[in-house]
A tleap script that builds the chain and sets N, CA, C and O, in Angstrom:
source leaprc.protein.ff14SB
mol = sequence {
  NMET ASP VAL MET ILE LYS TYR PHE ASP GLU
  LEU ASN ASP LEU GLY ALA GLN LEU VAL GLN
  HIE VAL GLY GLY SER GLU ASP SER THR LYS
  THR ILE ASN SER GLN LEU GLN ASN CYS GLN
  ASP ARG TRP ASP ASN LEU VAL GLN ARG MET
  GLU HIE CYS SER LYS GLN VAL GLY PRO LEU
  SER ARG ALA ALA CARG
}
set mol.1.N position { 2.260 9.202 -7.844 }
set mol.1.CA position { 2.329 8.833 -6.438 }
set mol.1.C position { 0.997 9.158 -5.794 }
set mol.1.O position { 0.325 8.282 -5.250 }
set mol.2.N position { 0.610 10.468 -5.863 }
set mol.2.CA position { -0.559 10.688 -5.155 }
set mol.2.C position { -1.753 9.884 -5.631 }
set mol.2.O position { -2.616 9.556 -4.816 }
set mol.3.N position { -1.848 9.544 -6.939 }
set mol.3.CA position { -2.908 8.894 -7.573 }
set mol.3.C position { -2.875 7.460 -6.830 }
set mol.3.O position { -3.907 7.006 -6.336 }
set mol.4.N position { -1.789 6.846 -6.777 }
set mol.4.CA position { -1.602 5.508 -6.263 }
set mol.4.C position { -1.893 5.516 -4.729 }
set mol.4.O position { -2.401 4.522 -4.209 }
set mol.5.N position { -1.588 6.587 -4.023 }
set mol.5.CA position { -2.098 6.586 -2.581 }
set mol.5.C position { -3.493 6.720 -2.539 }
set mol.5.O position { -4.084 6.080 -1.670 }
set mol.6.N position { -4.198 7.495 -3.384 }
set mol.6.CA position { -5.728 7.509 -3.449 }
set mol.6.C position { -6.240 6.178 -3.697 }
set mol.6.O position { -7.174 5.744 -3.023 }
set mol.7.N position { -5.697 5.501 -4.611 }
set mol.7.CA position { -6.245 4.121 -5.065 }
set mol.7.C position { -5.979 3.058 -3.759 }
set mol.7.O position { -6.811 2.224 -3.405 }
set mol.8.N position { -4.796 3.235 -3.184 }
set mol.8.CA position { -4.593 2.344 -2.037 }
set mol.8.C position { -5.658 2.580 -0.926 }
set mol.8.O position { -6.267 1.683 -0.343 }
set mol.9.N position { -5.783 3.813 -0.735 }
set mol.9.CA position { -6.851 4.242 0.473 }
set mol.9.C position { -8.228 3.669 0.069 }
set mol.9.O position { -8.976 3.187 0.920 }
set mol.10.N position { -8.559 3.729 -1.271 }
set mol.10.CA position { -9.876 3.148 -1.678 }
set mol.10.C position { -10.000 1.819 -1.444 }
set mol.10.O position { -11.050 1.369 -0.987 }
set mol.11.N position { -8.846 0.967 -1.755 }
set mol.11.CA position { -8.674 -0.395 -1.653 }
set mol.11.C position { -8.932 -0.712 -0.177 }
set mol.11.O position { -9.834 -1.510 0.080 }
set mol.12.N position { -8.252 -0.183 0.779 }
set mol.12.CA position { -8.364 -0.310 2.179 }
set mol.12.C position { -9.786 -0.135 2.618 }
set mol.12.O position { -10.245 -0.993 3.372 }
set mol.13.N position { -10.565 0.895 2.231 }
set mol.13.CA position { -11.855 1.181 2.489 }
set mol.13.C position { -12.719 0.145 2.079 }
set mol.13.O position { -13.546 -0.296 2.878 }
set mol.14.N position { -12.620 -0.340 0.825 }
set mol.14.CA position { -13.338 -1.405 0.227 }
set mol.14.C position { -13.151 -2.698 0.971 }
set mol.14.O position { -14.121 -3.417 1.211 }
set mol.15.N position { -11.808 -3.047 1.380 }
set mol.15.CA position { -11.597 -4.189 2.197 }
set mol.15.C position { -12.224 -4.173 3.483 }
set mol.15.O position { -12.661 -5.224 3.952 }
set mol.16.N position { -12.320 -3.027 4.139 }
set mol.16.CA position { -13.146 -2.917 5.426 }
set mol.16.C position { -14.441 -3.089 5.288 }
set mol.16.O position { -15.047 -3.696 6.171 }
set mol.17.N position { -15.104 -2.598 4.178 }
set mol.17.CA position { -16.532 -2.837 3.872 }
set mol.17.C position { -16.877 -4.235 3.541 }
set mol.17.O position { -17.993 -4.704 3.765 }
set mol.18.N position { -15.840 -4.937 2.969 }
set mol.18.CA position { -15.967 -6.391 2.597 }
set mol.18.C position { -15.972 -7.160 3.938 }
set mol.18.O position { -16.772 -8.082 4.099 }
set mol.19.N position { -15.092 -6.801 4.910 }
set mol.19.CA position { -15.069 -7.446 6.130 }
set mol.19.C position { -16.386 -7.388 6.751 }
set mol.19.O position { -16.923 -8.398 7.208 }
set mol.20.N position { -16.990 -6.085 6.781 }
set mol.20.CA position { -18.283 -5.873 7.517 }
set mol.20.C position { -19.364 -6.672 6.814 }
set mol.20.O position { -20.251 -7.153 7.519 }
set mol.21.N position { -19.388 -6.858 5.562 }
set mol.21.CA position { -20.465 -7.691 4.873 }
set mol.21.C position { -20.272 -9.151 5.170 }
set mol.21.O position { -21.223 -9.923 5.298 }
set mol.22.N position { -19.036 -9.499 5.274 }
set mol.22.CA position { -18.874 -10.950 5.366 }
set mol.22.C position { -19.293 -11.413 7.039 }
set mol.22.O position { -19.768 -12.496 7.383 }
set mol.23.N position { -19.007 -10.419 7.784 }
set mol.23.CA position { -19.578 -10.481 9.130 }
set mol.23.C position { -19.262 -11.717 10.000 }
set mol.23.O position { -18.218 -11.818 10.646 }
set mol.24.N position { -20.162 -12.576 9.973 }
set mol.24.CA position { -19.946 -13.802 10.829 }
set mol.24.C position { -18.897 -14.823 10.647 }
set mol.24.O position { -18.515 -15.501 11.601 }
set mol.25.N position { -18.412 -14.961 9.451 }
set mol.25.CA position { -17.390 -15.728 9.018 }
set mol.25.C position { -16.042 -15.446 9.597 }
set mol.25.O position { -15.348 -14.644 8.971 }
set mol.26.N position { -15.569 -15.958 10.658 }
set mol.26.CA position { -14.232 -15.557 11.292 }
set mol.26.C position { -13.016 -15.993 10.289 }
set mol.26.O position { -11.991 -15.320 10.183 }
set mol.27.N position { -13.216 -16.999 9.689 }
set mol.27.CA position { -12.057 -17.362 8.641 }
set mol.27.C position { -12.053 -16.415 7.514 }
set mol.27.O position { -10.979 -15.953 7.130 }
set mol.28.N position { -13.111 -16.101 6.976 }
set mol.28.CA position { -13.075 -15.121 5.845 }
set mol.28.C position { -12.577 -13.762 6.325 }
set mol.28.O position { -11.869 -13.109 5.560 }
set mol.29.N position { -12.888 -13.283 7.531 }
set mol.29.CA position { -12.513 -12.055 7.981 }
set mol.29.C position { -11.000 -12.188 8.216 }
set mol.29.O position { -10.288 -11.265 7.822 }
set mol.30.N position { -10.508 -13.122 8.748 }
set mol.30.CA position { -9.021 -13.227 8.987 }
set mol.30.C position { -8.269 -13.168 7.580 }
set mol.30.O position { -7.301 -12.444 7.349 }
set mol.31.N position { -8.837 -13.998 6.726 }
set mol.31.CA position { -8.168 -14.074 5.206 }
set mol.31.C position { -8.273 -12.680 4.711 }
set mol.31.O position { -7.257 -12.235 4.177 }
set mol.32.N position { -9.271 -11.936 4.786 }
set mol.32.CA position { -9.241 -10.686 4.113 }
set mol.32.C position { -8.333 -9.779 4.833 }
set mol.32.O position { -7.533 -9.095 4.194 }
set mol.33.N position { -8.403 -9.719 6.218 }
set mol.33.CA position { -7.448 -9.018 6.812 }
set mol.33.C position { -5.936 -9.199 6.620 }
set mol.33.O position { -5.137 -8.267 6.526 }
set mol.34.N position { -5.634 -10.512 6.571 }
set mol.34.CA position { -4.283 -10.931 6.227 }
set mol.34.C position { -3.925 -10.394 4.800 }
set mol.34.O position { -2.845 -9.835 4.611 }
set mol.35.N position { -4.744 -10.551 3.904 }
set mol.35.CA position { -4.441 -10.019 2.585 }
set mol.35.C position { -4.329 -8.583 2.426 }
set mol.35.O position { -3.573 -8.099 1.583 }
set mol.36.N position { -5.099 -7.828 3.254 }
set mol.36.CA position { -5.081 -6.381 3.352 }
set mol.36.C position { -3.811 -6.061 4.018 }
set mol.36.O position { -3.149 -5.101 3.624 }
set mol.37.N position { -3.409 -6.818 5.032 }
set mol.37.CA position { -2.116 -6.359 5.634 }
set mol.37.C position { -0.977 -6.752 4.640 }
set mol.37.O position { -0.022 -5.980 4.553 }
set mol.38.N position { -0.995 -7.808 3.938 }
set mol.38.CA position { 0.035 -8.032 3.076 }
set mol.38.C position { 0.224 -6.934 2.115 }
set mol.38.O position { 1.345 -6.517 1.826 }
set mol.39.N position { -0.933 -6.432 1.587 }
set mol.39.CA position { -0.887 -5.346 0.489 }
set mol.39.C position { -0.347 -4.168 1.164 }
set mol.39.O position { 0.319 -3.396 0.473 }
set mol.40.N position { -0.543 -3.876 2.529 }
set mol.40.CA position { -0.154 -2.749 3.120 }
set mol.40.C position { 1.425 -2.825 3.412 }
set mol.40.O position { 2.148 -1.836 3.293 }
set mol.41.N position { 1.835 -3.935 3.758 }
set mol.41.CA position { 3.287 -4.101 3.719 }
set mol.41.C position { 4.003 -4.092 2.557 }
set mol.41.O position { 5.121 -3.578 2.530 }
set mol.42.N position { 3.456 -4.647 1.491 }
set mol.42.CA position { 4.165 -4.411 0.238 }
set mol.42.C position { 4.000 -3.007 -0.312 }
set mol.42.O position { 4.749 -2.684 -1.234 }
set mol.43.N position { 3.195 -2.215 0.098 }
set mol.43.CA position { 2.989 -0.875 -0.383 }
set mol.43.C position { 4.062 -0.082 0.403 }
set mol.43.O position { 4.823 0.675 -0.200 }
set mol.44.N position { 4.132 -0.252 1.777 }
set mol.44.CA position { 5.190 0.385 2.516 }
set mol.44.C position { 6.539 0.062 2.012 }
set mol.44.O position { 7.415 0.926 2.005 }
set mol.45.N position { 6.744 -1.108 1.601 }
set mol.45.CA position { 8.162 -1.480 1.043 }
set mol.45.C position { 8.240 -0.685 -0.147 }
set mol.45.O position { 9.185 0.100 -0.220 }
set mol.46.N position { 7.371 -0.747 -1.149 }
set mol.46.CA position { 7.518 -0.008 -2.233 }
set mol.46.C position { 7.777 1.444 -2.100 }
set mol.46.O position { 8.645 1.967 -2.799 }
set mol.47.N position { 7.068 2.144 -1.233 }
set mol.47.CA position { 7.227 3.630 -0.824 }
set mol.47.C position { 8.757 3.788 -0.355 }
set mol.47.O position { 9.447 4.702 -0.805 }
set mol.48.N position { 9.248 2.863 0.561 }
set mol.48.CA position { 10.607 2.943 1.039 }
set mol.48.C position { 11.597 2.808 -0.038 }
set mol.48.O position { 12.538 3.595 -0.151 }
set mol.49.N position { 11.404 1.865 -0.794 }
set mol.49.CA position { 12.444 1.680 -2.029 }
set mol.49.C position { 12.327 3.044 -2.946 }
set mol.49.O position { 13.348 3.520 -3.443 }
set mol.50.N position { 11.137 3.605 -3.131 }
set mol.50.CA position { 11.044 4.617 -4.113 }
set mol.50.C position { 11.780 5.998 -3.470 }
set mol.50.O position { 12.371 6.802 -4.192 }
set mol.51.N position { 11.668 6.138 -2.145 }
set mol.51.CA position { 12.206 7.182 -1.502 }
set mol.51.C position { 13.793 6.974 -1.555 }
set mol.51.O position { 14.577 7.894 -1.788 }
set mol.52.N position { 14.133 5.765 -1.332 }
set mol.52.CA position { 15.679 5.411 -1.371 }
set mol.52.C position { 16.238 5.879 -2.652 }
set mol.52.O position { 17.232 6.600 -2.741 }
set mol.53.N position { 15.443 5.362 -3.779 }
set mol.53.CA position { 15.865 5.640 -5.213 }
set mol.53.C position { 15.887 7.195 -5.509 }
set mol.53.O position { 16.750 7.688 -6.235 }
set mol.54.N position { 14.922 7.915 -4.926 }
set mol.54.CA position { 14.947 9.209 -5.216 }
set mol.54.C position { 16.072 10.041 -4.590 }
set mol.54.O position { 16.527 11.074 -5.082 }
set mol.55.N position { 16.482 9.439 -3.395 }
set mol.55.CA position { 17.531 10.117 -2.736 }
set mol.55.C position { 18.910 9.812 -3.418 }
set mol.55.O position { 19.877 10.567 -3.319 }
set mol.56.N position { 18.911 8.692 -4.085 }
set mol.56.CA position { 20.115 8.360 -4.807 }
set mol.56.C position { 20.130 9.155 -6.300 }
set mol.56.O position { 21.166 9.525 -6.852 }
set mol.57.N position { 19.009 9.307 -6.741 }
set mol.57.CA position { 19.004 9.988 -8.147 }
set mol.57.C position { 19.069 11.479 -8.032 }
set mol.57.O position { 19.476 12.123 -8.999 }
set mol.58.N position { 18.698 12.085 -6.924 }
set mol.58.CA position { 18.672 13.630 -6.674 }
set mol.58.C position { 20.017 14.182 -6.925 }
set mol.58.O position { 20.156 15.080 -7.755 }
set mol.59.N position { 21.038 13.697 -6.250 }
set mol.59.CA position { 22.361 14.206 -6.432 }
set mol.59.C position { 22.976 14.084 -7.627 }
set mol.59.O position { 23.721 14.939 -8.106 }
set mol.60.N position { 22.616 12.775 -8.263 }
set mol.60.CA position { 23.327 12.597 -9.581 }
set mol.60.C position { 22.551 13.545 -10.590 }
set mol.60.O position { 23.213 14.068 -11.486 }
set mol.61.N position { 21.409 13.759 -10.518 }
set mol.61.CA position { 20.765 14.721 -11.405 }
set mol.61.C position { 21.364 16.137 -11.297 }
set mol.61.O position { 21.524 16.853 -12.286 }
set mol.62.N position { 21.660 16.473 -10.137 }
set mol.62.CA position { 22.231 17.871 -9.908 }
set mol.62.C position { 23.618 17.895 -10.347 }
set mol.62.O position { 24.111 18.938 -10.774 }
set mol.63.N position { 24.298 16.778 -10.265 }
set mol.63.CA position { 25.790 16.795 -10.643 }
set mol.63.C position { 25.892 16.801 -12.214 }
set mol.63.O position { 26.892 17.214 -12.801 }
set mol.64.N position { 24.786 16.313 -12.837 }
set mol.64.CA position { 24.928 16.243 -14.317 }
set mol.64.C position { 24.581 17.598 -14.989 }
set mol.64.O position { 24.736 17.780 -16.196 }
set mol.65.N position { 24.118 18.505 -14.167 }
set mol.65.CA position { 23.839 19.926 -14.810 }
set mol.65.C position { 25.010 20.574 -15.076 }
set mol.65.O position { 24.993 21.697 -15.580 }
savepdb mol mol.pdb
quit
């Protein structure tokens, strides 16, 4: 999970750099920002699902001992 967070942070940094390089094109900037936001939303959703699953698995693994 920590590795994925690192990669996601790098992706956001690269996206911000790309937006800076695109500069004058407002449509391109909006598209990139929209794609980055979509990626962020999907990441947040994945983290929430993983946390939910881990809360369900935790008690089950303790009960199996």
